[in-house]
N, C-alpha and C positions, 0 to 999 in steps of 0.2 A: 532626720536625714532623706533626701527624694532620690532612689532609684531611678534611671530613665532604661525604659526599653528598647533592646537591642532594636533596630533598625532593619526591615525587611532589606538588601540590597543585591539579592541574587531572586530574581522571580522565571519559572519556568516561563518558556516563551511560544514552545511548539513541544509537541509529542511524534517522535514517527515509527511505524510500525516498522518491526523486523518480518521479514516472511520467510517462515525457510520453504526453501524448493529441494526435488529430488535433482536437478535439471536445470542450472540455470540458462541454458542456451532455449531450452523450453519455455521456460518464467520468461528471458528477456525478448521473442517471440511473442511471447503473448502477451505482455503490458506494453508491448510500443506498440505492437501491429492492429491490436483490437481493440483494447480501452483507449489508448492514444497516448498514453504517457509515455516521455521522451527522456533518454538514458542521459542521466548526470555522469557518470561516473563509474568504472570497472574495476574491480584490482582480484587478479587471477596469479597465484603465487607463480604455477606455472602459466607463462602463454599458450606453451605449446597444446594445453587440455585447456576445456572447456568447463570443467570444475574440479574441486574449488573454487569459488568465486560470488568475491560479493559488490552488487551492481546496485544504484541507487536510480530510481528514474523517479517523475514527476509531472505534475500535469494539475494547471487550474490553482500554482499555491501547493497543492496536498506533495508529501513526498513520502514516498515508500521506503525501504530498503530491504533488497529481498538476497539471501547470502544460500548458499549450498555445503559450506565450512561444515565438518563432524562435531557434534556439538551441542551447534547456537542452535536452539529451539526445535524444535518438532513439526515435522511438515503437515500440514491442514488449517494451520491458524486461519481465523477468521479479520477481515479489517473491515469494516461499518463506515463507508464512504457518504457523509450527509452533502445532500448536491441540491439544487432550486429545483429542478424540473426532473423525479426522476423517470416519468414516463419516455419526457422527449430523449432520456441518456437510455433508459434502454431501444426506443427506436434507434438511434445510434451503433449501440452493441449489436444489435441483433443484424442489421445491414453489414456486420464485419464477421458475421459468425458466431460471436459469444454466442455461448449456450446458457440459456438462463434459467434455473430450475421453477421457478416462481414467480408468479404479481409483474406488477407489482400488485399489492394488495395493500387495500385498508386496513391498518389496522388497530385494534380496540383501545392502545392506546395512544392515540390519535395520530401517527405518522405514515404515511405511504412509504412501503418497503417493497424489494424485488432480492 
């Protein structure tokens, strides 16, 4: 008797980080005005109020979902973005008044990070 192994027909294509924030208006301003993301969509249950809100932003093929709904994640998560040239991105962000706490720094494990 020969048993066939199940084929993998569902492959993971992409992961989209969910970033919980306390103010969706501040997050939209930051992500769209500073690092240059573009708003893809927003879902406000009450259009008269800024929060709670679920917003999708993207840049260079990278997508983030930013949300301020109670109970969905914790404020202060970290998202690592892998880029071609961290020094060029730093220069772009500094021009847009983004506060950068460190770097770019060459790490002992081989990456250059900020």
